[in-house]
BALOBA-1460 file (C-alpha; in Angstrom, 3 decimals):
// residues 391
<rec num="1" residu="m" x="-0.056" y="-0.002" z="0.026"/>
<rec num="2" residu="d" x="3.044" y="2.237" z="0.806"/>
<rec num="3" residu="e" x="4.094" y="1.766" z="-2.762"/>
<rec num="4" residu="f" x="0.430" y="2.745" z="-4.021"/>
<rec num="5" residu="r" x="0.229" y="5.800" z="-1.884"/>
<rec num="6" residu="a" x="4.004" y="7.414" z="-3.250"/>
<rec num="7" residu="w" x="2.752" y="6.726" z="-6.783"/>
<rec num="8" residu="a" x="-0.683" y="7.868" z="-6.054"/>
<rec num="9" residu="r" x="0.992" y="11.277" z="-4.735"/>
<rec num="10" residu="a" x="3.442" y="11.255" z="-7.624"/>
<rec num="11" residu="e" x="0.651" y="11.641" z="-10.201"/>
<rec num="12" residu="l" x="-1.195" y="14.129" z="-8.088"/>
<rec num="13" residu="t" x="1.727" y="16.426" z="-7.599"/>
<rec num="14" residu="a" x="2.638" y="16.493" z="-11.406"/>
<rec num="15" residu="r" x="-1.185" y="16.842" z="-12.661"/>
<rec num="16" residu="l" x="-2.879" y="19.235" z="-10.027"/>
<rec num="17" residu="r" x="-2.022" y="22.470" z="-8.238"/>
<rec num="18" residu="p" x="-1.711" y="22.264" z="-3.806"/>
<rec num="19" residu="r" x="-4.688" y="23.148" z="-2.170"/>
<rec num="20" residu="r" x="-4.355" y="26.808" z="-0.644"/>
<rec num="21" residu="d" x="-5.938" y="27.705" z="2.690"/>
<rec num="22" residu="d" x="-7.695" y="30.595" z="1.541"/>
<rec num="23" residu="s" x="-9.260" y="28.940" z="-1.846"/>
<rec num="24" residu="r" x="-13.170" y="29.167" z="-2.219"/>
<rec num="25" residu="a" x="-15.454" y="26.453" z="-2.286"/>
<rec num="26" residu="t" x="-18.857" y="25.829" z="-3.043"/>
<rec num="27" residu="v" x="-20.976" y="22.927" z="-2.231"/>
<rec num="28" residu="l" x="-23.149" y="21.213" z="-4.811"/>
<rec num="29" residu="g" x="-22.919" y="24.150" z="-7.163"/>
<rec num="30" residu="a" x="-24.486" y="26.729" z="-4.641"/>
<rec num="31" residu="g" x="-23.929" y="30.540" z="-5.818"/>
<rec num="32" residu="s" x="-22.026" y="29.465" z="-8.804"/>
<rec num="33" residu="d" x="-22.372" y="30.222" z="-12.192"/>
<rec num="34" residu="d" x="-19.970" y="28.766" z="-13.779"/>
<rec num="35" residu="l" x="-19.841" y="24.755" z="-12.794"/>
<rec num="36" residu="l" x="-18.612" y="23.253" z="-16.140"/>
<rec num="37" residu="s" x="-15.038" y="24.748" z="-16.931"/>
<rec num="38" residu="a" x="-13.040" y="24.210" z="-13.512"/>
<rec num="39" residu="g" x="-14.454" y="20.607" z="-13.036"/>
<rec num="40" residu="r" x="-13.402" y="19.843" z="-16.816"/>
<rec num="41" residu="a" x="-10.250" y="20.973" z="-16.520"/>
<rec num="42" residu="y" x="-9.547" y="19.035" z="-13.144"/>
<rec num="43" residu="l" x="-11.079" y="15.880" z="-14.716"/>
<rec num="44" residu="e" x="-8.967" y="16.241" z="-18.300"/>
<rec num="45" residu="a" x="-5.626" y="16.736" z="-16.046"/>
<rec num="46" residu="l" x="-6.025" y="13.406" z="-14.244"/>
<rec num="47" residu="a" x="-6.950" y="11.703" z="-17.415"/>
<rec num="48" residu="g" x="-4.696" y="8.866" z="-18.349"/>
<rec num="49" residu="s" x="-4.344" y="8.196" z="-14.555"/>
<rec num="50" residu="g" x="-7.294" y="6.547" z="-13.504"/>
<rec num="51" residu="l" x="-7.514" y="8.771" z="-10.231"/>
<rec num="52" residu="a" x="-10.340" y="10.506" z="-11.087"/>
<rec num="53" residu="v" x="-12.898" y="6.820" z="-11.201"/>
<rec num="54" residu="p" x="-10.136" y="4.678" z="-9.171"/>
<rec num="55" residu="s" x="-12.445" y="2.282" z="-8.808"/>
<rec num="56" residu="w" x="-14.083" y="1.722" z="-12.110"/>
<rec num="57" residu="p" x="-12.187" y="-1.180" z="-14.416"/>
<rec num="58" residu="k" x="-8.928" y="0.588" z="-16.702"/>
<rec num="59" residu="e" x="-10.689" y="-0.249" z="-20.244"/>
<rec num="60" residu="y" x="-13.278" y="2.143" z="-18.863"/>
<rec num="61" residu="g" x="-10.430" y="4.937" z="-17.460"/>
<rec num="62" residu="g" x="-10.041" y="3.626" z="-13.991"/>
<rec num="63" residu="l" x="-7.596" y="1.980" z="-11.762"/>
<rec num="64" residu="a" x="-9.269" y="-1.404" z="-11.194"/>
<rec num="65" residu="a" x="-8.513" y="-0.125" z="-7.376"/>
<rec num="66" residu="s" x="-9.761" y="-2.146" z="-4.039"/>
<rec num="67" residu="p" x="-11.532" y="-0.223" z="-1.890"/>
<rec num="68" residu="a" x="-8.413" y="0.137" z="0.506"/>
<rec num="69" residu="e" x="-6.738" y="2.180" z="-2.509"/>
<rec num="70" residu="v" x="-9.609" y="4.063" z="-3.014"/>
<rec num="71" residu="g" x="-9.572" y="5.706" z="0.229"/>
<rec num="72" residu="v" x="-5.951" y="5.815" z="-0.116"/>
<rec num="73" residu="v" x="-6.488" y="8.335" z="-3.156"/>
<rec num="74" residu="r" x="-9.092" y="9.988" z="-1.611"/>
<rec num="75" residu="a" x="-7.083" y="10.931" z="1.286"/>
<rec num="76" residu="e" x="-3.953" y="12.030" z="-1.130"/>
<rec num="77" residu="l" x="-6.375" y="14.573" z="-2.664"/>
<rec num="78" residu="a" x="-7.320" y="16.608" z="0.441"/>
<rec num="79" residu="a" x="-3.764" y="18.108" z="0.023"/>
<rec num="80" residu="f" x="-4.605" y="19.381" z="-3.708"/>
<rec num="81" residu="d" x="-6.922" y="22.268" z="-5.398"/>
<rec num="82" residu="v" x="-10.102" y="19.636" z="-5.987"/>
<rec num="83" residu="p" x="-13.054" y="21.787" z="-7.509"/>
<rec num="84" residu="d" x="-16.451" y="21.466" z="-6.801"/>
<rec num="85" residu="l" x="-17.411" y="18.416" z="-9.290"/>
<rec num="86" residu="y" x="-21.323" y="19.462" z="-8.895"/>
<rec num="87" residu="a" x="-21.608" y="18.862" z="-12.315"/>
<rec num="88" residu="y" x="-19.770" y="15.913" z="-13.048"/>
<rec num="89" residu="l" x="-21.231" y="13.824" z="-9.991"/>
<rec num="90" residu="v" x="-24.232" y="12.191" z="-11.380"/>
<rec num="91" residu="g" x="-21.731" y="10.501" z="-14.187"/>
<rec num="92" residu="l" x="-18.921" y="9.749" z="-12.091"/>
<rec num="93" residu="e" x="-20.776" y="8.781" z="-8.667"/>
<rec num="94" residu="l" x="-23.917" y="7.144" z="-9.918"/>
<rec num="95" residu="v" x="-24.747" y="6.626" z="-13.439"/>
<rec num="96" residu="g" x="-21.107" y="5.461" z="-13.940"/>
<rec num="97" residu="p" x="-21.360" y="2.784" z="-11.350"/>
<rec num="98" residu="t" x="-25.091" y="2.036" z="-12.223"/>
<rec num="99" residu="v" x="-23.526" y="1.303" z="-15.846"/>
<rec num="100" residu="l" x="-21.019" y="-0.970" z="-14.643"/>
<rec num="101" residu="a" x="-23.492" y="-3.122" z="-12.819"/>
<rec num="102" residu="h" x="-26.460" y="-3.285" z="-15.539"/>
<rec num="103" residu="g" x="-24.802" y="-2.178" z="-19.045"/>
<rec num="104" residu="t" x="-23.594" y="-3.771" z="-21.455"/>
<rec num="105" residu="p" x="-19.960" y="-3.841" z="-22.577"/>
<rec num="106" residu="e" x="-20.748" y="-1.728" z="-25.763"/>
<rec num="107" residu="q" x="-22.389" y="0.945" z="-23.620"/>
<rec num="108" residu="c" x="-19.838" y="0.860" z="-20.776"/>
<rec num="109" residu="a" x="-17.224" y="1.540" z="-23.772"/>
<rec num="110" residu="r" x="-19.316" y="4.115" z="-25.380"/>
<rec num="111" residu="w" x="-20.381" y="5.894" z="-22.170"/>
<rec num="112" residu="l" x="-17.909" y="5.687" z="-19.283"/>
<rec num="113" residu="p" x="-14.575" y="7.042" z="-20.756"/>
<rec num="114" residu="k" x="-16.271" y="10.429" z="-21.705"/>
<rec num="115" residu="i" x="-17.817" y="10.434" z="-18.266"/>
<rec num="116" residu="a" x="-14.097" y="10.012" z="-16.663"/>
<rec num="117" residu="t" x="-13.048" y="12.779" z="-18.547"/>
<rec num="118" residu="g" x="-15.898" y="15.432" z="-18.157"/>
<rec num="119" residu="e" x="-16.353" y="15.342" z="-21.621"/>
<rec num="120" residu="e" x="-20.183" y="14.430" z="-21.660"/>
<rec num="121" residu="v" x="-22.354" y="15.315" z="-18.414"/>
<rec num="122" residu="w" x="-25.267" y="13.429" z="-17.162"/>
<rec num="123" residu="c" x="-28.296" y="13.982" z="-15.268"/>
<rec num="124" residu="q" x="-31.057" y="11.746" z="-14.067"/>
<rec num="125" residu="l" x="-34.601" y="11.777" z="-15.479"/>
<rec num="126" residu="f" x="-36.322" y="9.883" z="-12.403"/>
<rec num="127" residu="s" x="-38.911" y="12.750" z="-10.399"/>
<rec num="128" residu="e" x="-41.884" y="13.848" z="-11.608"/>
<rec num="129" residu="p" x="-44.229" y="16.153" z="-10.573"/>
<rec num="130" residu="g" x="-46.609" y="13.215" z="-9.196"/>
<rec num="131" residu="a" x="-43.711" y="11.185" z="-8.441"/>
<rec num="132" residu="g" x="-41.540" y="12.072" z="-6.105"/>
<rec num="133" residu="s" x="-40.966" y="10.286" z="-2.934"/>
<rec num="134" residu="d" x="-42.724" y="7.562" z="-4.530"/>
<rec num="135" residu="l" x="-40.646" y="7.071" z="-7.214"/>
<rec num="136" residu="a" x="-42.198" y="3.838" z="-8.718"/>
<rec num="137" residu="g" x="-45.469" y="5.906" z="-9.641"/>
<rec num="138" residu="l" x="-44.058" y="7.572" z="-12.623"/>
<rec num="139" residu="s" x="-46.088" y="7.666" z="-15.414"/>
<rec num="140" residu="t" x="-44.135" y="8.827" z="-18.375"/>
<rec num="141" residu="r" x="-44.264" y="6.343" z="-20.883"/>
<rec num="142" residu="a" x="-41.956" y="4.649" z="-23.231"/>
<rec num="143" residu="l" x="-43.853" y="2.756" z="-26.305"/>
<rec num="144" residu="q" x="-41.361" y="0.540" z="-28.288"/>
<rec num="145" residu="q" x="-41.263" y="1.207" z="-32.078"/>
<rec num="146" residu="g" x="-39.196" y="-1.713" z="-33.581"/>
<rec num="147" residu="d" x="-35.727" y="-1.071" z="-32.531"/>
<rec num="148" residu="m" x="-36.767" y="2.462" z="-31.150"/>
<rec num="149" residu="w" x="-38.269" y="3.967" z="-28.155"/>
<rec num="150" residu="s" x="-40.984" y="6.808" z="-28.129"/>
<rec num="151" residu="v" x="-40.987" y="8.779" z="-24.848"/>
<rec num="152" residu="r" x="-43.863" y="11.272" z="-23.569"/>
<rec num="153" residu="g" x="-44.146" y="13.015" z="-20.449"/>
<rec num="154" residu="q" x="-42.473" y="15.389" z="-17.752"/>
<rec num="155" residu="k" x="-39.382" y="15.150" z="-15.369"/>
<rec num="156" residu="v" x="-38.839" y="17.805" z="-12.697"/>
<rec num="157" residu="w" x="-36.006" y="18.956" z="-10.467"/>
<rec num="158" residu="t" x="-33.463" y="17.355" z="-13.096"/>
<rec num="159" residu="s" x="-30.362" y="19.156" z="-11.764"/>
<rec num="160" residu="r" x="-27.723" y="19.417" z="-14.428"/>
<rec num="161" residu="g" x="-30.119" y="19.030" z="-17.007"/>
<rec num="162" residu="a" x="-29.610" y="22.122" z="-19.124"/>
<rec num="163" residu="y" x="-26.027" y="21.658" z="-19.861"/>
<rec num="164" residu="a" x="-26.560" y="17.752" z="-19.916"/>
<rec num="165" residu="k" x="-25.707" y="15.575" z="-22.786"/>
<rec num="166" residu="w" x="-27.074" y="12.359" z="-21.738"/>
<rec num="167" residu="g" x="-30.023" y="11.652" z="-19.024"/>
<rec num="168" residu="l" x="-30.614" y="8.134" z="-17.105"/>
<rec num="169" residu="l" x="-34.302" y="7.943" z="-17.783"/>
<rec num="170" residu="l" x="-36.936" y="5.692" z="-15.803"/>
<rec num="171" residu="a" x="-40.121" y="5.232" z="-18.034"/>
<rec num="172" residu="r" x="-43.139" y="3.174" z="-17.643"/>
<rec num="173" residu="h" x="-43.264" y="0.616" z="-20.582"/>
<rec num="174" residu="d" x="-46.444" y="-1.431" z="-19.145"/>
<rec num="175" residu="t" x="-49.464" y="-0.482" z="-17.033"/>
<rec num="176" residu="s" x="-50.902" y="-3.594" z="-16.750"/>
<rec num="177" residu="v" x="-48.283" y="-5.114" z="-14.085"/>
<rec num="178" residu="r" x="-47.483" y="-4.059" z="-10.464"/>
<rec num="179" residu="k" x="-45.826" y="-0.629" z="-10.613"/>
<rec num="180" residu="h" x="-42.312" y="-1.449" z="-9.758"/>
<rec num="181" residu="a" x="-42.711" y="-4.162" z="-12.584"/>
<rec num="182" residu="g" x="-43.480" y="-1.602" z="-15.168"/>
<rec num="183" residu="i" x="-40.477" y="0.289" z="-15.692"/>
<rec num="184" residu="t" x="-37.381" y="0.264" z="-17.902"/>
<rec num="185" residu="a" x="-34.238" y="2.504" z="-17.548"/>
<rec num="186" residu="f" x="-32.266" y="4.444" z="-20.857"/>
<rec num="187" residu="g" x="-29.859" y="6.731" z="-21.889"/>
<rec num="188" residu="l" x="-31.571" y="9.250" z="-23.458"/>
<rec num="189" residu="d" x="-29.703" y="11.553" z="-25.207"/>
<rec num="190" residu="m" x="-30.645" y="15.070" z="-24.050"/>
<rec num="191" residu="q" x="-30.269" y="16.985" z="-27.656"/>
<rec num="192" residu="a" x="-32.637" y="14.449" z="-28.933"/>
<rec num="193" residu="t" x="-35.382" y="15.834" z="-31.030"/>
<rec num="194" residu="g" x="-38.684" y="16.107" z="-28.416"/>
<rec num="195" residu="v" x="-36.925" y="16.757" z="-25.278"/>
<rec num="196" residu="d" x="-37.575" y="20.492" z="-23.591"/>
<rec num="197" residu="v" x="-35.769" y="21.407" z="-21.148"/>
<rec num="198" residu="r" x="-36.539" y="24.738" z="-18.701"/>
<rec num="199" residu="p" x="-34.636" y="25.768" z="-15.582"/>
<rec num="200" residu="l" x="-36.290" y="26.256" z="-12.842"/>
<rec num="201" residu="r" x="-35.315" y="29.560" z="-10.619"/>
<rec num="202" residu="q" x="-33.986" y="28.103" z="-6.944"/>
<rec num="203" residu="m" x="-34.584" y="30.455" z="-3.672"/>
<rec num="204" residu="n" x="-30.968" y="30.664" z="-3.353"/>
<rec num="205" residu="g" x="-30.322" y="32.343" z="-7.320"/>
<rec num="206" residu="d" x="-29.291" y="29.092" z="-8.746"/>
<rec num="207" residu="a" x="-31.038" y="27.482" z="-11.692"/>
<rec num="208" residu="h" x="-29.204" y="24.109" z="-11.299"/>
<rec num="209" residu="f" x="-32.437" y="21.864" z="-11.107"/>
<rec num="210" residu="s" x="-34.630" y="21.863" z="-14.651"/>
<rec num="211" residu="e" x="-38.281" y="20.673" z="-15.576"/>
<rec num="212" residu="v" x="-37.928" y="18.090" z="-18.626"/>
<rec num="213" residu="f" x="-40.676" y="17.888" z="-21.258"/>
<rec num="214" residu="l" x="-40.926" y="14.662" z="-23.565"/>
<rec num="215" residu="d" x="-42.554" y="14.922" z="-26.665"/>
<rec num="216" residu="d" x="-42.049" y="11.935" z="-28.276"/>
<rec num="217" residu="a" x="-38.386" y="11.630" z="-28.116"/>
<rec num="218" residu="l" x="-36.543" y="8.679" z="-29.173"/>
<rec num="219" residu="a" x="-34.180" y="6.300" z="-27.512"/>
<rec num="220" residu="p" x="-32.399" y="3.387" z="-29.646"/>
<rec num="221" residu="d" x="-33.262" y="0.192" z="-28.078"/>
<rec num="222" residu="t" x="-29.097" y="-0.055" z="-28.016"/>
<rec num="223" residu="d" x="-29.463" y="2.824" z="-24.876"/>
<rec num="224" residu="r" x="-31.995" y="0.509" z="-22.731"/>
<rec num="225" residu="i" x="-30.222" y="-0.375" z="-19.751"/>
<rec num="226" residu="g" x="-30.815" y="-3.495" z="-18.277"/>
<rec num="227" residu="a" x="-33.561" y="-5.721" z="-19.921"/>
<rec num="228" residu="t" x="-36.939" y="-4.518" z="-20.590"/>
<rec num="229" residu="g" x="-39.001" y="-4.460" z="-17.227"/>
<rec num="230" residu="e" x="-36.007" y="-4.245" z="-15.103"/>
<rec num="231" residu="g" x="-35.752" y="-0.127" z="-14.560"/>
<rec num="232" residu="w" x="-36.545" y="-0.800" z="-10.740"/>
<rec num="233" residu="r" x="-33.313" y="-2.505" z="-10.176"/>
<rec num="234" residu="v" x="-31.367" y="-0.141" z="-12.079"/>
<rec num="235" residu="a" x="-32.896" y="2.609" z="-10.221"/>
<rec num="236" residu="l" x="-32.560" y="1.120" z="-6.529"/>
<rec num="237" residu="t" x="-28.571" y="0.571" z="-7.949"/>
<rec num="238" residu="c" x="-28.335" y="3.967" z="-8.749"/>
<rec num="239" residu="l" x="-30.259" y="5.891" z="-5.545"/>
<rec num="240" residu="s" x="-28.055" y="3.360" z="-3.347"/>
<rec num="241" residu="y" x="-25.228" y="5.604" z="-4.840"/>
<rec num="242" residu="e" x="-26.643" y="8.664" z="-4.744"/>
<rec num="243" residu="r" x="-27.338" y="8.868" z="-1.015"/>
<rec num="244" residu="g" x="-23.819" y="9.512" z="-0.103"/>
<rec num="245" residu="a" x="-22.564" y="11.513" z="-3.094"/>
<rec num="246" residu="v" x="-25.369" y="14.296" z="-2.353"/>
<rec num="247" residu="t" x="-23.620" y="15.202" z="0.885"/>
<rec num="248" residu="a" x="-20.195" y="13.400" z="0.658"/>
<rec num="249" residu="g" x="-19.204" y="15.174" z="-3.328"/>
<rec num="250" residu="g" x="-19.892" y="18.508" z="-3.611"/>
<rec num="251" residu="g" x="-16.499" y="20.474" z="-3.082"/>
<rec num="252" residu="s" x="-14.574" y="20.707" z="0.528"/>
<rec num="253" residu="g" x="-13.838" y="23.344" z="2.498"/>
<rec num="254" residu="m" x="-16.876" y="25.141" z="3.253"/>
<rec num="255" residu="l" x="-18.651" y="23.163" z="5.928"/>
<rec num="256" residu="d" x="-15.068" y="23.076" z="7.796"/>
<rec num="257" residu="v" x="-15.818" y="23.819" z="11.667"/>
<rec num="258" residu="d" x="-12.551" y="25.606" z="11.917"/>
<rec num="259" residu="n" x="-13.615" y="28.542" z="10.140"/>
<rec num="260" residu="l" x="-16.506" y="28.668" z="12.464"/>
<rec num="261" residu="i" x="-14.261" y="28.406" z="15.363"/>
<rec num="262" residu="v" x="-12.413" y="31.458" z="14.171"/>
<rec num="263" residu="l" x="-15.681" y="33.671" z="13.285"/>
<rec num="264" residu="a" x="-16.701" y="32.864" z="16.709"/>
<rec num="265" residu="r" x="-13.570" y="33.998" z="18.044"/>
<rec num="266" residu="a" x="-13.644" y="37.215" z="15.823"/>
<rec num="267" residu="r" x="-17.090" y="38.124" z="16.524"/>
<rec num="268" residu="g" x="-16.077" y="37.681" z="20.337"/>
<rec num="269" residu="r" x="-18.467" y="35.245" z="21.059"/>
<rec num="270" residu="a" x="-16.196" y="32.344" z="21.150"/>
<rec num="271" residu="n" x="-16.603" y="31.982" z="25.228"/>
<rec num="272" residu="e" x="-20.413" y="31.826" z="24.977"/>
<rec num="273" residu="p" x="-21.367" y="28.664" z="26.700"/>
<rec num="274" residu="v" x="-24.231" y="28.133" z="23.983"/>
<rec num="275" residu="v" x="-21.801" y="29.139" z="21.275"/>
<rec num="276" residu="r" x="-19.047" y="26.688" z="22.502"/>
<rec num="277" residu="d" x="-21.717" y="23.991" z="22.937"/>
<rec num="278" residu="a" x="-22.771" y="24.364" z="19.273"/>
<rec num="279" residu="l" x="-19.445" y="24.464" z="18.097"/>
<rec num="280" residu="a" x="-18.601" y="21.267" z="19.800"/>
<rec num="281" residu="r" x="-21.815" y="19.453" z="18.802"/>
<rec num="282" residu="l" x="-20.702" y="20.298" z="15.021"/>
<rec num="283" residu="f" x="-17.569" y="19.228" z="15.376"/>
<rec num="284" residu="i" x="-18.255" y="16.108" z="16.778"/>
<rec num="285" residu="e" x="-21.058" y="15.462" z="14.098"/>
<rec num="286" residu="s" x="-18.496" y="16.264" z="11.375"/>
<rec num="287" residu="r" x="-16.183" y="13.325" z="12.614"/>
<rec num="288" residu="v" x="-18.615" y="10.906" z="12.749"/>
<rec num="289" residu="m" x="-20.026" y="11.907" z="9.504"/>
<rec num="290" residu="s" x="-16.711" y="11.409" z="7.900"/>
<rec num="291" residu="f" x="-16.391" y="7.981" z="9.292"/>
<rec num="292" residu="t" x="-19.888" y="7.132" z="7.982"/>
<rec num="293" residu="a" x="-18.967" y="8.445" z="5.057"/>
<rec num="294" residu="r" x="-16.016" y="6.301" z="4.839"/>
<rec num="295" residu="r" x="-17.671" y="2.987" z="5.746"/>
<rec num="296" residu="a" x="-20.624" y="3.826" z="3.020"/>
<rec num="297" residu="r" x="-17.901" y="4.471" z="0.410"/>
<rec num="298" residu="d" x="-16.247" y="1.342" z="1.084"/>
<rec num="299" residu="t" x="-19.246" y="-0.911" z="0.898"/>
<rec num="300" residu="a" x="-20.118" y="1.166" z="-2.256"/>
<rec num="301" residu="r" x="-16.858" y="0.657" z="-3.647"/>
<rec num="302" residu="a" x="-16.641" y="-2.670" z="-3.215"/>
<rec num="303" residu="g" x="-20.102" y="-3.417" z="-5.020"/>
<rec num="304" residu="r" x="-22.426" y="-3.510" z="-2.213"/>
<rec num="305" residu="p" x="-24.109" y="-0.367" z="-1.877"/>
<rec num="306" residu="g" x="-26.381" y="-0.493" z="1.008"/>
<rec num="307" residu="p" x="-28.589" y="1.438" z="4.128"/>
<rec num="308" residu="e" x="-25.281" y="3.541" z="5.335"/>
<rec num="309" residu="g" x="-25.740" y="5.819" z="2.881"/>
<rec num="310" residu="s" x="-29.115" y="6.894" z="4.327"/>
<rec num="311" residu="g" x="-27.642" y="7.029" z="7.578"/>
<rec num="312" residu="l" x="-25.089" y="9.415" z="5.820"/>
<rec num="313" residu="k" x="-27.560" y="11.576" z="3.807"/>
<rec num="314" residu="l" x="-29.290" y="12.420" z="6.825"/>
<rec num="315" residu="r" x="-26.316" y="13.224" z="8.864"/>
<rec num="316" residu="g" x="-25.047" y="15.351" z="5.905"/>
<rec num="317" residu="s" x="-28.276" y="17.421" z="5.580"/>
<rec num="318" residu="k" x="-28.930" y="17.990" z="9.298"/>
<rec num="319" residu="m" x="-25.616" y="19.127" z="9.700"/>
<rec num="320" residu="f" x="-25.526" y="21.380" z="6.459"/>
<rec num="321" residu="r" x="-28.610" y="23.274" z="8.271"/>
<rec num="322" residu="d" x="-26.825" y="23.491" z="11.944"/>
<rec num="323" residu="y" x="-23.521" y="25.079" z="10.094"/>
<rec num="324" residu="s" x="-24.795" y="27.580" z="8.178"/>
<rec num="325" residu="a" x="-27.703" y="28.574" z="10.593"/>
<rec num="326" residu="l" x="-24.733" y="28.816" z="13.494"/>
<rec num="327" residu="a" x="-22.836" y="31.147" z="10.945"/>
<rec num="328" residu="l" x="-25.532" y="33.511" z="10.174"/>
<rec num="329" residu="a" x="-26.425" y="33.272" z="13.776"/>
<rec num="330" residu="l" x="-22.902" y="34.330" z="14.430"/>
<rec num="331" residu="l" x="-22.553" y="36.901" z="11.742"/>
<rec num="332" residu="g" x="-25.725" y="38.627" z="13.056"/>
<rec num="333" residu="p" x="-27.543" y="41.756" z="10.827"/>
<rec num="334" residu="a" x="-24.366" y="41.930" z="9.028"/>
<rec num="335" residu="g" x="-24.349" y="38.707" z="6.998"/>
<rec num="336" residu="a" x="-27.662" y="40.113" z="5.186"/>
<rec num="337" residu="c" x="-24.491" y="42.857" z="4.114"/>
<rec num="338" residu="d" x="-21.694" y="39.894" z="3.364"/>
<rec num="339" residu="p" x="-20.178" y="41.331" z="0.060"/>
<rec num="340" residu="d" x="-19.261" y="37.418" z="-0.760"/>
<rec num="341" residu="r" x="-22.615" y="35.971" z="0.201"/>
<rec num="342" residu="d" x="-21.216" y="32.674" z="1.009"/>
<rec num="343" residu="l" x="-23.069" y="32.312" z="4.155"/>
<rec num="344" residu="q" x="-26.149" y="33.177" z="2.902"/>
<rec num="345" residu="t" x="-26.364" y="31.331" z="-0.265"/>
<rec num="346" residu="l" x="-25.224" y="27.958" z="2.073"/>
<rec num="347" residu="f" x="-28.155" y="29.012" z="4.337"/>
<rec num="348" residu="l" x="-30.262" y="29.196" z="1.383"/>
<rec num="349" residu="t" x="-29.037" y="26.021" z="-0.006"/>
<rec num="350" residu="a" x="-29.746" y="24.392" z="3.126"/>
<rec num="351" residu="p" x="-33.189" y="23.188" z="3.560"/>
<rec num="352" residu="s" x="-32.976" y="21.592" z="-0.264"/>
<rec num="353" residu="l" x="-30.594" y="18.856" z="1.167"/>
<rec num="354" residu="s" x="-34.190" y="17.191" z="2.948"/>
<rec num="355" residu="i" x="-35.237" y="17.050" z="-0.288"/>
<rec num="356" residu="r" x="-32.471" y="16.485" z="-2.915"/>
<rec num="357" residu="g" x="-30.816" y="12.597" z="-3.494"/>
<rec num="358" residu="g" x="-33.871" y="11.358" z="-1.344"/>
<rec num="359" residu="t" x="-36.240" y="12.856" z="1.171"/>
<rec num="360" residu="d" x="-35.027" y="12.834" z="4.713"/>
<rec num="361" residu="e" x="-38.843" y="10.981" z="5.519"/>
<rec num="362" residu="i" x="-37.531" y="8.110" z="2.976"/>
<rec num="363" residu="q" x="-34.025" y="7.991" z="4.401"/>
<rec num="364" residu="r" x="-35.415" y="7.487" z="7.642"/>
<rec num="365" residu="n" x="-37.927" y="4.663" z="6.598"/>
<rec num="366" residu="i" x="-35.103" y="2.780" z="5.116"/>
<rec num="367" residu="v" x="-32.794" y="3.102" z="7.952"/>
<rec num="368" residu="g" x="-35.597" y="1.847" z="10.019"/>
<rec num="369" residu="e" x="-36.965" y="-1.452" z="7.691"/>
<rec num="370" residu="r" x="-33.311" y="-2.247" z="6.780"/>
<rec num="371" residu="v" x="-31.057" y="-1.444" z="9.911"/>
<rec num="372" residu="l" x="-33.021" y="-1.352" z="12.853"/>
<rec num="373" residu="g" x="-35.700" y="-4.340" z="11.407"/>
<rec num="374" residu="l" x="-38.532" y="-2.208" z="12.424"/>
<rec num="375" residu="p" x="-42.104" y="-3.052" z="10.679"/>
<rec num="376" residu="e" x="-42.408" y="-1.806" z="6.991"/>
<rec num="377" residu="e" x="-44.726" y="1.073" z="6.441"/>
<rec num="378" residu="p" x="-48.004" y="-0.218" z="5.323"/>
<rec num="379" residu="r" x="-48.124" y="-0.242" z="1.237"/>
<rec num="380" residu="v" x="-51.209" y="-1.124" z="-0.120"/>
<rec num="381" residu="d" x="-50.121" y="-0.219" z="-3.728"/>
<rec num="382" residu="r" x="-47.595" y="-2.500" z="-4.223"/>
<rec num="383" residu="e" x="-49.214" y="-5.708" z="-6.138"/>
<rec num="384" residu="p" x="-52.385" y="-4.181" z="-8.220"/>
<rec num="385" residu="p" x="-51.287" y="-3.326" z="-11.606"/>
<rec num="386" residu="f" x="-50.466" y="0.461" z="-12.221"/>
<rec num="387" residu="e" x="-53.480" y="1.176" z="-14.194"/>
<rec num="388" residu="q" x="-55.717" y="0.393" z="-11.657"/>
<rec num="389" residu="l" x="-54.047" y="2.805" z="-9.038"/>
<rec num="390" residu="p" x="-56.015" y="5.738" z="-8.142"/>
<rec num="391" residu="r" x="-54.211" y="8.928" z="-9.976"/>
């Protein structure tokens, strides 16, 4: 392992700039208008080394690294300038592993290398106006016409949709079977005729989410991921990777508790008992979260993504909220006049973490049922055919 660490450190040193203590970081694209150039430059700099996606097979741009070696790479990256990879996270952290699990060798060879270098951005075409937390209730239809599929419907909260080349699409091909069984997954060309992407403005000023209208958009059968009717299995694989990526993959440095300690001292409030207690709680939570992230990442990289990601998602969204709320409390009214607006943006972004990547309520159900062994929630719509369900 020492030899691998030395090699990784030498490669990163030759390709990346050292991290500066004063470098500005963003989280999940918040407050940033340029989401593409820095991330693409970073991925291009690592091209050919396999260090951007170390767990992937070598033929698709990775290193075929073990979970322990992946941990070494991530540890070494902490010393270097790593931009917010928000624009590329769906491809790198979600679609890539999902295609490796369910795609054909031809699909892997066609899609994965361009994801690894940042040449092509991916988005998720999952949520719909009538199917958010109940994702299996989606109604977007896919009708097979020879070797093509025609897709009609609407998706919403599609992050990265405005600049993505491809979308991982879930669509219903059969309404006569139960809702989980009638879904098929596709890779959809976002520039195809019939795909209309409309950005949505959020309260923090960003427009990173979109609604997507599909009006007889065509997808070749060669872009179907997994067998017809296996879309729910594909979705579960993707979602299991998503839970950890939402809170662990969006840039570094902004949620550094040391920054809050410095701020508390600068505002003359570091000795207040309530402030000291809040800082101590955040520090402890950040350490617990780092260990949870390591455990979730190791199981996912080993091909066994599990409920650890749900625990990480819950911890991450709560810490995000607590951190930003304490930061603005320390600033007081001056926080409204912050010229850099970093903490304002963080505060206005925080509520979305409880919704994006799976709501906190859904994550609690997963932890309760799959970790604690509690009785399942009553589900009366699991077995009837989709076409018999009230809409």
